[in-house]
DOMAR-507490 format. One record per atom (N, C-alpha, C): x, y, z; residue in one letter; atom name; residue number from 0. Coordinates in steps of 0.001 Angstrom, whole numbers. Layout:
BEGIN
      px      py      pz r  a   k
       X       Y       Z a CA NUM
...
//
This chain:
BEGIN
      px      py      pz r  a   k
     839   -1192       0 m  N   0
       0       0       0 m CA   0
     875    1244       0 m  C   0
     413    2331    -630 p  N   1
    1229    3550    -659 p CA   1
    1303    4214     707 p  C   1
    2343    4993     897 t  N   2
    2478    5827    2082 t CA   2
    2817    7242    1627 t  C   2
    2466    8208    2442 e  N   3
    2744    9601    2149 e CA   3
    3092   10305    3453 e  C   3
    4018   11246    3394 i  N   4
    4350   12025    4571 i CA   4
    3287   13104    4731 i  C   4
    2489   12980    5771 i  N   5
    1404   13906    6071 i CA   5
    1712   14599    7387 i  C   5
    1843   15911    7349 d  N   6
    2160   16678    8559 d CA   6
    3429   16144    9232 d  C   6
    4390   15730    8400 g  N   7
    5647   15212    8917 g CA   7
    5597   13781    9403 g  C   7
    4462   13104    9188 i  N   8
    4265   11740    9697 i CA   8
    3913   10815    8540 i  C   8
    4600    9694    8439 s  N   9
    4311    8713    7403 s CA   9
    2902    8156    7599 s  C   9
    2104    8199    6535 t  N  10
     717    7742    6606 t CA  10
     468    6664    5561 t  C  10
      60    5513    6014 r  N  11
    -294    4408    5114 r CA  11
   -1757    4564    4709 r  C  11
   -2021    4514    3401 y  N  12
   -3390    4682    2945 y CA  12
   -3673    3790    1739 y  C  12
   -4940    3685    1431 e  N  13
   -5389    2873     295 e CA  13
   -6701    3447    -206 e  C  13
   -6936    3360   -1506 i  N  14
   -8205    3777   -2090 i CA  14
   -8853    2562   -2733 i  C  14
  -10080    2293   -2333 r  N  15
  -10823    1167   -2889 r CA  15
  -12126    1679   -3487 r  C  15
  -12486    1156   -4640 g  N  16
  -13742    1502   -5271 g CA  16
  -13638    2739   -6141 g  C  16
  -14754    3083   -6763 e  N  17
  -14836    4254   -7631 e CA  17
  -16127    5004   -7340 e  C  17
  -16040    6325   -7497 g  N  18
  -17202    7158   -7245 g CA  18
  -16819    8357   -6412 g  C  18
  -17791    9058   -5840 p  N  19
  -17499   10210   -4998 p CA  19
  -16583    9805   -3833 p  C  19
  -15700   10710   -3388 p  N  20
  -14751   10352   -2336 p CA  20
  -15409   10215    -962 p  C  20
  -15012    9171    -252 l  N  21
  -15474    8906    1107 l CA  21
  -14243    8660    1976 l  C  21
  -13888    9649    2788 l  N  22
  -12724    9547    3679 l CA  22
  -13148    8837    4954 l  C  22
  -12469    7724    5273 m  N  23
  -12913    6850    6349 m CA  23
  -11889    6807    7484 m  C  23
  -12291    7321    8645 f  N  24
  -11460    7289    9847 f CA  24
  -11705    5959   10562 f  C  24
  -10688    5125   10598 s  N  25
  -10830    3730   11014 s CA  25
  -11281    3563   12466 s  C  25
  -12004    2470   12727 p  N  26
  -12334    2098   14107 p CA  26
  -11151    1391   14759 p  C  26
  -11310    1026   16005 g  N  27
  -10281     245   16678 g CA  27
   -9587     975   17814 g  C  27
  -10154    2085   18288 g  N  28
   -9532    2799   19398 g CA  28
   -8150    3294   19043 g  C  28
   -7161    2906   19854 f  N  29
   -5783    3317   19605 f CA  29
   -5033    2307   18740 f  C  29
   -5795    1515   17996 d  N  30
   -5206     617   16999 d CA  30
   -6046     718   15732 d  C  30
   -6251    1952   15283 a  N  31
   -7163    2242   14176 a CA  31
   -6464    2042   12843 a  C  31
   -6591     853   12295 t  N  32
   -5937     512   11036 t CA  32
   -6975     216    9952 t  C  32
   -6512     204    8723 i  N  33
   -7377    -102    7587 i CA  33
   -8108   -1429    7787 i  C  33
   -7394   -2403    8293 e  N  34
   -7949   -3766    8420 e CA  34
   -9146   -3838    9361 e  C  34
   -9242   -2900   10298 k  N  35
  -10326   -2959   11281 k CA  35
  -11698   -2810   10640 k  C  35
  -11760   -2178    9456 w  N  36
  -13041   -2042    8783 w CA  36
  -13614   -3393    8360 w  C  36
  -12755   -4412    8302 s  N  37
  -13208   -5733    7867 s CA  37
  -13121   -6788    8960 s  C  37
  -12304   -6542    9988 s  N  38
  -12015   -7604   10954 s CA  38
  -12595   -7382   12340 s  C  38
  -12991   -6163   12663 l  N  39
  -13360   -5835   14038 l CA  39
  -14862   -5912   14264 l  C  39
  -15289   -6744   15200 g  N  40
  -16636   -6748   15745 g CA  40
  -17758   -6491   14770 g  C  40
  -18463   -5379   14967 i  N  41
  -19635   -5050   14170 i CA  41
  -19295   -4883   12698 i  C  41
  -18066   -4449   12389 y  N  42
  -17676   -4218   10998 y CA  42
  -17429   -5545   10274 y  C  42
  -16944   -6539   11011 a  N  43
  -16818   -7878   10426 a CA  43
  -18198   -8469   10134 a  C  43
  -19165   -8092   10946 k  N  44
  -20527   -8591   10769 k CA  44
  -21238   -7915    9595 k  C  44
  -21117   -6600    9517 t  N  45
  -21903   -5860    8518 t CA  45
  -21159   -5613    7210 t  C  45
  -19829   -5792    7207 k  N  46
  -19007   -5680    5989 k CA  46
  -19284   -4386    5201 k  C  46
  -19131   -3226    5827 p  N  47
  -19471   -1982    5121 p CA  47
  -18657   -1744    3852 p  C  47
  -17388   -2148    3841 l  N  48
  -16564   -1907    2655 l CA  48
  -17065   -2671    1438 l  C  48
  -17618   -3856    1669 d  N  49
  -18113   -4647     550 d CA  49
  -19188   -3890    -228 d  C  49
  -19919   -3047     460 h  N  50
  -21028   -2336    -166 h CA  50
  -20643    -915    -571 h  C  50
  -19892    -229     272 l  N  51
  -19542    1160     -15 l CA  51
  -18624    1287   -1226 l  C  51
  -17713     327   -1385 t  N  52
  -16758     423   -2499 t CA  52
  -17418     230   -3858 t  C  52
  -18657    -228   -3892 k  N  53
  -19365    -369   -5169 k CA  53
  -19896     968   -5676 k  C  53
  -19902    1969   -4795 h  N  54
  -20495    3257   -5157 h CA  54
  -19591    4447   -4863 h  C  54
  -18557    4246   -4050 y  N  55
  -17718    5361   -3598 y CA  55
  -16240    5000   -3673 y  C  55
  -15414    6028   -3821 s  N  56
  -13966    5857   -3681 s CA  56
  -13648    5959   -2196 s  C  56
  -13464    4828   -1573 c  N  57
  -13242    4780    -126 c CA  57
  -11759    5004     166 c  C  57
  -11463    6083     853 i  N  58
  -10090    6443    1199 i CA  58
   -9834    5955    2612 i  C  58
   -9044    4900    2708 l  N  59
   -8764    4241    3982 l CA  59
   -7346    4563    4418 l  C  59
   -7116    4673    5714 f  N  60
   -5754    4940    6181 f CA  60
   -5586    4503    7629 f  C  60
   -4338    4181    7965 d  N  61
   -3986    3936    9361 d CA  61
   -3853    5288   10042 d  C  61
   -4626    5509   11094 r  N  62
   -4503    6771   11800 r CA  62
   -3093    6920   12372 r  C  62
   -2616    8140   12517 r  N  63
   -1288    8364   13081 r CA  63
   -1187    7639   14431 r  C  63
       2    7135   14719 e  N  64
     272    6313   15898 e CA  64
    -368    4928   15832 e  C  64
    -885    4532   14673 c  N  65
   -1551    3235   14557 c CA  65
   -1013    2459   13360 c  C  65
    -973    1142   13491 g  N  66
    -604     282   12385 g CA  66
     742     613   11794 g  C  66
     769     838   10486 q  N  67
    2013    1131    9789 q CA  67
    2224    2630    9545 q  C  67
    1338    3461   10077 s  N  68
    1577    4900   10032 s CA  68
    2540    5279   11156 s  C  68
    3170    6424   11001 g  N  69
    4115    6885   12004 g CA  69
    3443    7684   13093 g  C  69
    4256    8398   13842 g  N  70
    3721    9201   14936 g CA  70
    4751   10192   15424 g  C  70
    4348   10983   16384 r  N  71
    5234   11976   16967 r CA  71
    4806   12172   18419 r  C  71
    5754   12141   19339 v  N  72
    5418   12300   20749 v CA  72
    5077   13765   21007 v  C  72
    3817   14002   21249 e  N  73
    3301   15325   21547 e CA  73
    1929   15146   22186 e  C  73
    1370   16208   22683 r  N  74
      36   16124   23283 r CA  74
    -988   16058   22158 r  C  74
   -1257   14863   21694 v  N  75
   -2128   14655   20538 v CA  75
   -3568   15001   20910 v  C  75
   -4213   15779   20048 a  N  76
   -5600   16180   20238 a CA  76
   -6410   15788   19011 a  C  76
   -7727   15914   19109 w  N  77
   -8579   15528   17981 w CA  77
   -8222   16304   16721 w  C  77
   -7807   17561   16894 g  N  78
   -7428   18367   15742 g CA  78
   -6247   17812   14979 g  C  78
   -5366   17075   15656 d  N  79
   -4222   16468   14977 d CA  79
   -4676   15344   14049 d  C  79
   -5693   14598   14456 f  N  80
   -6238   13561   13589 f CA  80
   -6980   14185   12403 f  C  80
   -7666   15297   12661 v  N  81
   -8331   16022   11576 v CA  81
   -7313   16478   10545 v  C  81
   -6191   17025   11033 r  N  82
   -5154   17525   10123 r CA  82
   -4635   16405    9237 r  C  82
   -4440   15221    9790 q  N  83
   -3972   14098    8989 q CA  83
   -4947   13803    7856 q  C  83
   -6241   13753    8171 g  N  84
   -7238   13466    7138 g CA  84
   -7340   14560    6096 g  C  84
   -7308   15823    6540 a  N  85
   -7431   16939    5610 a CA  85
   -6233   17007    4666 a  C  85
   -5039   16791    5209 l  N  86
   -3844   16839    4363 l CA  86
   -3768   15641    3426 l  C  86
   -4341   14513    3827 l  N  87
   -4418   13372    2914 l CA  87
   -5326   13712    1736 l  C  87
   -6453   14377    2001 l  N  88
   -7313   14831     909 l CA  88
   -6568   15801       9 l  C  88
   -5794   16710     611 d  N  89
   -5005   17647    -203 d CA  89
   -4036   16895   -1108 d  C  89
   -3366   15893    -546 h  N  90
   -2415   15099   -1320 h CA  90
   -3090   14430   -2509 h  C  90
   -4332   14019   -2322 l  N  91
   -5072   13331   -3380 l CA  91
   -5797   14304   -4306 l  C  91
   -5688   15599   -4032 g  N  92
   -6330   16597   -4874 g CA  92
   -7835   16658   -4724 g  C  92
   -8329   16334   -3542 i  N  93
   -9769   16293   -3286 i CA  93
  -10160   17473   -2402 i  C  93
  -11086   18285   -2892 e  N  94
  -11507   19467   -2135 e CA  94
  -12579   19129   -1108 e  C  94
  -13581   18308   -1512 k  N  95
  -14684   17953    -635 k CA  95
  -14886   16446    -644 k  C  95
  -15342   15912     487 a  N  96
  -15572   14473     567 a CA  96
  -16653   14175    1600 a  C  96
  -17277   13025    1447 h  N  97
  -18070   12461    2529 h CA  97
  -17072   11943    3582 h  C  97
  -17468   11982    4841 l  N  98
  -16627   11456    5911 l CA  98
  -17367   10335    6628 l  C  98
  -16614    9309    7020 m  N  99
  -17183    8232    7814 m CA  99
  -16202    7870    8915 m  C  99
  -16711    7750   10120 g  N 100
  -15889    7315   11237 g CA 100
  -16520    6125   11920 g  C 100
  -15690    5199   12356 g  N 101
  -16163    4072   13134 g CA 101
  -15542    4123   14515 g  C 101
  -16360    3893   15551 c  N 102
  -15819    3804   16914 c CA 102
  -15153    5137   17289 c  C 102
  -13893    5106   17702 m  N 103
  -13170    6334   18052 m CA 103
  -12934    7202   16824 m  C 103
  -13044    6635   15629 g  N 104
  -12913    7415   14408 g CA 104
  -14029    8424   14214 g  C 104
  -15141    8277   14951 c  N 105
  -16213    9265   14865 c CA 105
  -15772   10608   15434 c  C 105
  -14861   10580   16408 c  N 106
  -14445   11822   17074 c CA 106
  -13749   12780   16112 c  C 106
  -12746   12350   15344 p  N 107
  -12164   13270   14370 p CA 107
  -13109   13641   13242 p  C 107
  -14070   12788   12905 v  N 108
  -15052   13167   11895 v CA 108
  -15870   14358   12387 v  C 108
  -16333   14290   13642 m  N 109
  -17072   15420   14215 m CA 109
  -16214   16675   14236 m  C 109
  -14969   16525   14682 a  N 110
  -14060   17670   14757 a CA 110
  -13784   18243   13374 a  C 110
  -13675   17379   12379 f  N 111
  -13461   17803   10991 f CA 111
  -14658   18640   10532 f  C 111
  -15852   18130   10779 g  N 112
  -17050   18841   10376 g CA 112
  -17198   20191   11059 g  C 112
  -16756   20265   12315 a  N 113
  -16863   21511   13069 a CA 113
  -15856   22547   12606 a  C 113
  -14673   22110   12166 t  N 114
  -13599   23052   11827 t CA 114
  -13455   23300   10329 t  C 114
  -13859   22327    9495 h  N 115
  -13747   22483    8045 h CA 115
  -15073   22115    7354 h  C 115
  -16170   22747    7740 p  N 116
  -17474   22352    7173 p CA 116
  -17550   22500    5662 p  C 116
  -16759   23421    5112 e  N 117
  -16800   23651    3670 e CA 117
  -16234   22479    2878 e  C 117
  -15546   21544    3554 r  N 118
  -14934   20417    2862 r CA 118
  -15713   19115    3061 r  C 118
  -16792   19169    3827 v  N 119
  -17500   17946    4216 v CA 119
  -18875   17888    3564 v  C 119
  -19120   16842    2780 l  N 120
  -20407   16654    2127 l CA 120
  -21432   16028    3062 l  C 120
  -20979   15093    3877 s  N 121
  -21852   14443    4861 s CA 121
  -20976   13705    5865 s  C 121
  -21590   13261    6966 m  N 122
  -20863   12527    7999 m CA 122
  -21626   11255    8369 m  C 122
  -20912   10143    8349 v  N 123
  -21451    8874    8836 v CA 123
  -20748    8572   10155 v  C 123
  -21523    8511   11228 l  N 124
  -20983    8263   12569 l CA 124
  -21451    6882   13010 l  C 124
  -20553    5916   12876 y  N 125
  -20883    4498   13031 y CA 125
  -20366    4017   14388 y  C 125
  -21280    3738   15281 w  N 126
  -20946    3291   16633 w CA 126
  -19987    4283   17322 w  C 126
  -20401    5529   17519 p  N 127
  -19513    6490   18181 p CA 127
  -19169    6069   19606 p  C 127
  -17894    6274   19963 v  N 128
  -17485    5981   21337 v CA 128
  -18081    7025   22272 v  C 128
  -18168    6671   23548 g  N 129
  -18646    7615   24537 g CA 129
  -19332    6929   25699 g  C 129
  -19675    7739   26676 g  N 130
  -20298    7240   27889 g CA 130
  -19322    7250   29046 g  C 130
  -19854    7189   30257 a  N 131
  -19013    7240   31462 a CA 131
  -18022    6088   31513 a  C 131
  -18467    4904   31156 k  N 132
  -17580    3737   31220 k CA 132
  -16417    3880   30241 k  C 132
  -16686    4461   29076 y  N 133
  -15610    4671   28107 y CA 133
  -14574    5645   28656 y  C 133
  -15049    6746   29240 r  N 134
  -14108    7722   29808 r CA 134
  -13277    7091   30921 r  C 134
  -13919    6368   31803 i  N 135
  -13214    5762   32935 i CA 135
  -12173    4756   32457 i  C 135
  -12541    3896   31532 s  N 136
  -11599    2881   31046 s CA 136
  -10454    3521   30274 s  C 136
  -10746    4590   29527 g  N 137
   -9694    5279   28791 g CA 137
   -8684    5922   29706 g  C 137
   -9156    6572   30756 h  N 138
   -8239    7178   31721 h CA 138
   -7431    6108   32450 h  C 138
   -8069    4970   32718 q  N 139
   -7360    3871   33374 q CA 139
   -6238    3341   32492 q  C 139
   -6474    3253   31197 r  N 140
   -5452    2760   30270 r CA 140
   -4224    3686   30293 r  C 140
   -4454    4968   30246 f  N 141
   -3345    5912   30317 f CA 141
   -2652    5841   31677 f  C 141
   -3430    5649   32743 a  N 142
   -2842    5567   34081 a CA 142
   -1919    4351   34207 a  C 142
   -2287    3244   33595 e  N 143
   -1438    2045   33639 e CA 143
    -120    2290   32916 e  C 143
    -186    2990   31792 h  N 144
    1050    3307   31075 h CA 144
    1909    4282   31883 h  C 144
    1273    5285   32462 l  N 145
    1999    6244   33285 l CA 145
    2712    5557   34445 l  C 145
    2026    4638   35100 a  N 146
    2626    3925   36225 a CA 146
    3823    3089   35770 a  C 146
    3687    2453   34607 f  N 147
    4788    1626   34102 f CA 147
    6004    2483   33780 f  C 147
    5781    3630   33161 v  N 148
    6876    4539   32840 v CA 148
    7518    5066   34116 v  C 148
    6687    5452   35071 h  N 149
    7197    6005   36325 h CA 149
    8082    4999   37066 h  C 149
    7679    3749   37034 q  N 150
    8393    2722   37782 q CA 150
    9587    2138   37031 q  C 150
    9533    2166   35693 n  N 151
   10535    1419   34930 n CA 151
   11335    2250   33926 n  C 151
   10839    3410   33541 g  N 152
   11567    4246   32602 g CA 152
   11185    4003   31152 g  C 152
   11734    4842   30266 m  N 153
   11370    4823   28858 m CA 153
   11902    3594   28128 m  C 153
   13115    3197   28437 q  N 154
   13697    2043   27752 q CA 154
   12889     782   28011 q  C 154
   12308     688   29202 a  N 155
   11499    -488   29537 a CA 155
   10264    -573   28645 a  C 155
    9709     584   28266 v  N 156
    8564     585   27359 v CA 156
    8984      23   26000 v  C 156
   10115     494   25503 v  N 157
   10617       2   24219 v CA 157
   10870   -1499   24281 v  C 157
   11499   -1960   25331 d  N 158
   11801   -3396   25480 d CA 158
   10521   -4220   25503 d  C 158
    9508   -3723   26222 l  N 159
    8226   -4427   26311 l CA 159
    7573   -4551   24947 l  C 159
    7506   -3433   24223 v  N 160
    6837   -3433   22921 v CA 160
    7594   -4282   21912 v  C 160
    8921   -4183   21911 k  N 161
    9723   -4977   20977 k CA 161
    9578   -6471   21257 k  C 161
    9382   -6793   22529 r  N 162
    9260   -8213   22896 r CA 162
    7880   -8770   22575 r  C 162
    6823   -8015   22942 d  N 163
    5461   -8537   22827 d CA 163
    4716   -8027   21603 d  C 163
    5076   -6851   21118 g  N 164
    4484   -6320   19897 g CA 164
    3025   -5939   19979 g  C 164
    2521   -5649   21167 k  N 165
    1102   -5353   21317 k CA 165
     827   -3852   21232 k  C 165
    -311   -3512   20644 a  N 166
    -741   -2121   20571 a CA 166
   -1258   -1660   21926 a  C 166
   -1483    -362   22049 f  N 167
   -1892     251   23314 f CA 167
   -3160    -372   23872 f  C 167
   -4124    -644   23008 g  N 168
   -5373   -1214   23474 g CA 168
   -5227   -2621   24028 g  C 168
   -4278   -3383   23502 a  N 169
   -4070   -4763   23949 a CA 169
   -3232   -4831   25217 a  C 169
   -2278   -3915   25381 d  N 170
   -1440   -3860   26575 d CA 170
   -1163   -2400   26895 d  C 170
   -1918   -1810   27828 p  N 171
   -1766    -389   28130 p CA 171
    -351      14   28549 p  C 171
     425    -898   29054 r  N 172
    1770    -549   29507 r CA 172
    2623      15   28369 r  C 172
    2347    -407   27131 g  N 173
    3135      42   25992 g CA 173
    2850    1455   25546 g  C 173
    1713    2009   25945 g  N 174
    1407    3398   25670 g CA 174
     904    3675   24267 g  C 174
     479    4911   24017 p  N 175
    -139    5272   22732 p CA 175
     818    5303   21546 p  C 175
    2132    5203   21786 w  N 176
    3091    5173   20672 w CA 176
    3655    3768   20469 w  C 176
    2993    2757   21019 a  N 177
    3498    1384   20937 a CA 177
    3644     916   19487 a  C 177
    2661    1212   18643 s  N 178
    2719     737   17256 s CA 178
    3886    1354   16502 s  C 178
    4201    2616   16807 v  N 179
    5314    3278   16127 v CA 179
    6645    2722   16637 v  C 179
    6708    2462   17929 i  N 180
    7910    1840   18499 i CA 180
    8171     497   17823 i  C 180
    7104    -249   17609 k  N 181
    7232   -1578   17008 k CA 181
    7728   -1512   15569 k  C 181
    7252    -527   14806 s  N 182
    7526    -512   13367 s CA 182
    8710     356   12960 s  C 182
    9186    1236   13850 d  N 183
   10207    2218   13480 d CA 183
   11333    2217   14506 d  C 183
   12460    1590   14170 d  N 184
   13577    1483   15111 d CA 184
   14161    2858   15457 d  C 184
   14182    3763   14486 g  N 185
   14695    5095   14757 g CA 185
   13833    5840   15754 g  C 185
   12527    5717   15593 f  N 186
   11604    6328   16548 f CA 186
   11808    5720   17934 f  C 186
   11957    4393   17972 a  N 187
   12124    3708   19252 a CA 187
   13370    4189   19986 a  C 187
   14448    4399   19261 q  N 188
   15684    4880   19883 q CA 188
   15505    6278   20457 q  C 188
   14848    7146   19707 t  N 189
   14594    8504   20192 t CA 189
   13643    8489   21386 t  C 189
   12622    7658   21310 y  N 190
   11631    7534   22383 y CA 190
   12297    7124   23695 y  C 190
   13221    6177   23623 a  N 191
   13869    5665   24834 a CA 191
   14671    6731   25561 a  C 191
   15045    7803   24855 q  N 192
   15871    8849   25442 q CA 192
   15063   10053   25923 q  C 192
   13738    9993   25824 l  N 193
   12906   11121   26240 l CA 193
   12984   11332   27749 l  C 193
   12823   12577   28151 d  N 194
   12782   12921   29566 d CA 194
   11480   12383   30177 d  C 194
   11601   11567   31201 v  N 195
   10437   10897   31777 v CA 195
    9409   11884   32303 v  C 195
    9848   12889   33037 e  N 196
    8908   13818   33659 e CA 196
    8154   14642   32613 e  C 196
    8841   15100   31587 k  N 197
    8172   15846   30524 k CA 197
    7205   14949   29756 k  C 197
    7606   13707   29561 y  N 198
    6746   12751   28869 y CA 198
    5463   12510   29662 y  C 198
    5566   12389   30950 k  N 199
    4394   12163   31791 k CA 199
    3425   13338   31704 k  C 199
    3960   14552   31634 l  N 200
    3104   15729   31488 l CA 200
    2379   15709   30143 l  C 200
    3073   15271   29100 t  N 201
    2442   15153   27783 t CA 201
    1269   14186   27835 t  C 201
    1452   13058   28490 l  N 202
     399   12046   28583 l CA 202
    -811   12557   29343 l  C 202
    -562   13218   30472 v  N 203
   -1670   13713   31295 v CA 203
   -2498   14725   30506 v  C 203
   -1825   15628   29808 g  N 204
   -2547   16594   28998 g CA 204
   -3289   15949   27846 g  C 204
   -2711   14914   27289 m  N 205
   -3309   14234   26141 m CA 205
   -4609   13539   26520 m  C 205
   -4604   12767   27582 v  N 206
   -5812   12034   27948 v CA 206
   -6889   12985   28447 v  C 206
   -6496   14054   29110 r  N 207
   -7484   15020   29585 r CA 207
   -8190   15696   28412 r  C 207
   -7467   15908   27307 g  N 208
   -8074   16529   26143 g CA 208
   -8907   15577   25307 g  C 208
   -8450   14334   25192 l  N 209
   -9150   13379   24339 l CA 209
  -10401   12802   24995 l  C 209
  -10345   12592   26301 m  N 210
  -11455   11936   27008 m CA 210
  -11911   12839   28143 m  C 210
  -12604   13883   27742 d  N 211
  -12923   14964   28666 d CA 211
  -14391   15025   29061 d  C 211
  -15182   14020   28656 r  N 212
  -16616   14105   28943 r CA 212
  -17239   12713   28951 r  C 212
  -18435   12635   29532 d  N 213
  -19132   11358   29609 d CA 213
  -20118   11162   28468 d  C 213
  -20078   12054   27492 t  N 214
  -20867   11877   26277 t CA 214
  -19896   11460   25175 t  C 214
  -20129   11885   23954 a  N 215
  -19228   11556   22843 a CA 215
  -18187   12664   22699 a  C 215
  -16902   12364   22861 p  N 216
  -15876   13396   22706 p CA 216
  -15597   13687   21235 p  C 216
  -14851   14768   21001 g  N 217
  -14458   15091   19631 g CA 217
  -14660   16546   19272 g  C 217
  -15809   17106   19657 a  N 218
  -16116   18507   19337 a CA 218
  -17032   19061   20416 a  C 218
  -16975   20363   20599 e  N 219
  -17826   21009   21586 e CA 219
  -19281   21009   21118 e  C 219
  -20231   20844   22039 p  N 220
  -21639   20814   21635 p CA 220
  -22080   22092   20935 p  C 220
  -21537   23251   21362 e  N 221
  -21903   24505   20717 e CA 221
  -21505   24520   19244 e  C 221
  -20382   23879   18921 d  N 222
  -19946   23794   17529 d CA 222
  -20807   22808   16741 d  C 222
  -21173   21707   17378 l  N 223
  -22024   20733   16704 l CA 223
  -23410   21311   16424 l  C 223
  -23925   22090   17371 l  N 224
  -25250   22673   17200 l CA 224
  -25302   23667   16041 l  C 224
  -24151   24210   15668 r  N 225
  -24071   25147   14544 r CA 225
  -23749   24450   13224 r  C 225
  -23587   23127   13276 c  N 226
  -23138   22357   12113 c CA 226
  -24324   22021   11206 c  C 226
  -24236   22439    9953 d  N 227
  -25323   22209    8997 d CA 227
  -25058   21025    8067 d  C 227
  -24137   20163    8439 i  N 228
  -23763   19032    7590 i CA 228
  -24714   17863    7827 i  C 228
  -25279   17271    6777 p  N 229
  -26107   16072    6968 p CA 229
  -25285   14946    7593 p  C 229
  -25887   14250    8538 a  N 230
  -25183   13174    9229 a CA 230
  -26138   12027    9514 a  C 230
  -25577   10825    9571 i  N 231
  -26331    9669   10033 i CA 231
  -25576    9045   11185 i  C 231
  -26309    8618   12200 i  N 232
  -25720    8058   13413 i CA 232
  -26208    6621   13563 i  C 232
  -25259    5693   13616 v  N 233
  -25566    4281   13853 v CA 233
  -25157    3974   15287 v  C 233
  -26091    3713   16188 p  N 234
  -25754    3576   17606 p CA 234
  -25187    2215   17974 p  C 234
  -24237    2232   18886 g  N 235
  -23777    1011   19518 g CA 235
  -24490     835   20845 g  C 235
  -24067    -158   21598 a  N 236
  -24725    -410   22893 a CA 236
  -23832   -1288   23753 a  C 236
  -22643    -770   24107 d  N 237
  -21783   -1499   25029 d CA 237
  -20974    -497   25842 d  C 237
  -20007    -997   26611 a  N 238
  -19284    -141   27541 a CA 238
  -18470     947   26863 a  C 238
  -18032     720   25634 s  N 239
  -17239    1719   24922 s CA 239
  -18059    2565   23957 s  C 239
  -19218    2056   23563 h  N 240
  -20058    2739   22567 h CA 240
  -21463    2892   23148 h  C 240
  -21582    3750   24147 a  N 241
  -22852    3905   24844 a CA 241
  -23918    4461   23898 a  C 241
  -25106    3900   23995 t  N 242
  -26215    4427   23192 t CA 242
  -26488    5874   23540 t  C 242
  -26247    6247   24783 s  N 243
  -26457    7640   25196 s CA 243
  -25551    8592   24417 s  C 243
  -24344    8135   24052 a  N 244
  -23428    8978   23267 a CA 244
  -23993    9223   21876 a  C 244
  -24568    8191   21284 a  N 245
  -25171    8343   19965 a CA 245
  -26390    9271   20029 a  C 245
  -27202    9135   21074 r  N 246
  -28364   10001   21238 r CA 246
  -27938   11457   21427 r  C 246
  -26859   11656   22160 y  N 247
  -26318   12995   22377 y CA 247
  -25939   13650   21048 y  C 247
  -25297   12899   20176 l  N 248
  -24905   13446   18881 l CA 248
  -26129   13805   18038 l  C 248
  -27154   12979   18109 h  N 249
  -28385   13284   17378 h CA 249
  -29003   14573   17900 h  C 249
  -28920   14774   19212 e  N 250
  -29446   16001   19813 e CA 250
  -28654   17226   19351 e  C 250
  -27335   17063   19211 c  N 251
  -26471   18206   18914 c CA 251
  -26360   18527   17428 c  C 251
  -26527   17543   16565 l  N 252
  -26360   17765   15124 l CA 252
  -27724   18010   14483 l  C 252
  -28010   19246   14090 p  N 253
  -29367   19592   13636 p CA 253
  -29812   18882   12369 p  C 253
  -28881   18445   11528 k  N 254
  -29255   17755   10289 k CA 254
  -28901   16270   10344 k  C 254
  -29030   15688   11527 s  N 255
  -28665   14279   11673 s CA 255
  -29889   13372   11612 s  C 255
  -29635   12181   11120 t  N 256
  -30608   11094   11131 t CA 256
  -30124   10039   12111 t  C 256
  -30993    9628   13006 y  N 257
  -30640    8595   13987 y CA 257
  -31289    7286   13556 y  C 257
  -30434    6299   13265 w  N 258
  -30985    4991   12876 w CA 258
  -31367    4243   14146 w  C 258
  -32621    4264   14464 d  N 259
  -33099    3690   15720 d CA 259
  -33282    2177   15577 d  C 259
  -32153    1513   15423 m  N 260
  -32146      71   15221 m CA 260
  -31282    -593   16297 m  C 260
  -31832   -1525   17074 p  N 261
  -31007   -2244   18056 p CA 261
  -29859   -2974   17363 p  C 261
  -28799   -3201   18101 v  N 262
  -27621   -3853   17532 v CA 262
  -27981   -5189   16891 v  C 262
  -28861   -5930   17521 a  N 263
  -29248   -7241   16985 a CA 263
  -29866   -7129   15592 a  C 263
  -30466   -5988   15300 g  N 264
  -31087   -5801   14003 g CA 264
  -30196   -5149   12967 g  C 264
  -28983   -4807   13354 q  N 265
  -28046   -4179   12427 q CA 265
  -27329   -5249   11598 q  C 265
  -28066   -5846   10706 s  N 266
  -27528   -6888    9841 s CA 266
  -26744   -6268    8700 s  C 266
  -26029   -7097    7964 e  N 267
  -25269   -6598    6815 e CA 267
  -26199   -5945    5801 e  C 267
  -27272   -6615    5464 e  N 268
  -28191   -6101    4450 e CA 268
  -28857   -4813    4910 e  C 268
  -29338   -4791    6158 a  N 269
  -30043   -3612    6656 a CA 269
  -29111   -2413    6788 a  C 269
  -27888   -2662    7240 t  N 270
  -26927   -1575    7421 t CA 270
  -26519    -983    6078 t  C 270
  -26247   -1842    5102 a  N 271
  -25864   -1356    3776 a CA 271
  -26986    -505    3184 a  C 271
  -28224    -945    3324 k  N 272
  -29359    -200    2788 k CA 272
  -29466    1162    3457 k  C 272
  -29243    1220    4769 e  N 273
  -29373    2477    5518 e CA 273
  -28263    3454    5123 e  C 273
  -27033    2956    5089 l  N 274
  -25901    3827    4772 l CA 274
  -25947    4331    3338 l  C 274
  -26213    3436    2389 l  N 275
  -26252    3836     986 l CA 275
  -27437    4739     696 l  C 275
  -28535    4487    1379 g  N 276
  -29701    5345    1217 g CA 276
  -29423    6764    1703 g  C 276
  -28723    6863    2836 f  N 277
  -28381    8184    3352 f CA 277
  -27407    8894    2428 f  C 277
  -26315    8225    2073 l  N 278
  -25292    8858    1236 l CA 278
  -25843    9232    -134 l  C 278
  -26678    8399    -672 g  N 279
  -27248    8686   -1983 g CA 279
  -28236    9834   -1977 g  C 279
  -28780   10139    -812 g  N 280
  -29767   11209    -719 g CA 280
  -29196   12557    -330 g  C 280
  -27878   12612     -75 v  N 281
  -27250   13862     342 v CA 281
  -27144   14821    -842 v  C 281
//
C-alpha cells in the first residue's frame, strides 16, 4: 500500500472503489488501522466496505500512531487527527468528501465537520465511542502506562513493545506510541531517550483533552449545534459505545438522522441499505 508524509508523519493509505470520495477514519480505538473495517466486531458482521466500495472511492488509512503509520510524541488532540485526514485529501487533490468514522474514528469526523465544514459533504458516525464507562476505562489505560513509565523508565517501554508487539489497546503498559515503536527502530531509539517527567506531562494533557466528557468526545456541543452538515448516526450499545453517546450526537447535530435500530437488528443487508440510502440522498 502507498504511504505519504502527512504533517511530517508517514501515513499508510489505500483507495478502494470508484465514485465520490469517502474519507474513512478507522475504528479500533488506539489501533485504528485499515484492516479494522473488515475484521473488528460489528464491521466484520456488517461488511461496510463490501457495499460502499461499489459506489464510492473509499479512502482508507492507518490513523497516526496506529498500524504502519508513524507518529510523533506530543500532546495529541482531535485536531491532529483532523489535520492528517485533511492533508491526505489535499495530497489526493480532493476538495470535498463524505466522511465516515467508526468507533473512536467518529471523534475526528465530528471535529473535521466543526472546523472544516466547507470540505464535508456528509458525515457517517458508526458506533460512536462515549459514555461514562468509556471515559473511565480510557483514563485507566493511560494511568497504567503512566505507572509503568514512572516505575521502569522509557527504555522499559521500548523493550516491552519490541518483545510482545502489542498495541496500546491490547497492553496499556506500551502506551499510545506502541505501534510506532514496534515498526520504526529510529523512533524507538529517540523515544527511549525522552525525559520521563516531561513525557508524563504530555500524557496527562493528552488524555485530559481526548477523554474529557461522559458523552461523545471530539467537538464542543456549541460547535455541533451550529453544524449544517447532513449526518447519520448508527448507535452502539456497550461499555465503549454507549447508546447515550449516539443520542447525544443526534441532539447536537441539527441535520442528523438517527438509525433507531437495536444492535441485533443491524444486519449486513439492513446496514448497507441504511448507509447507501443516506449517502445517496445527500
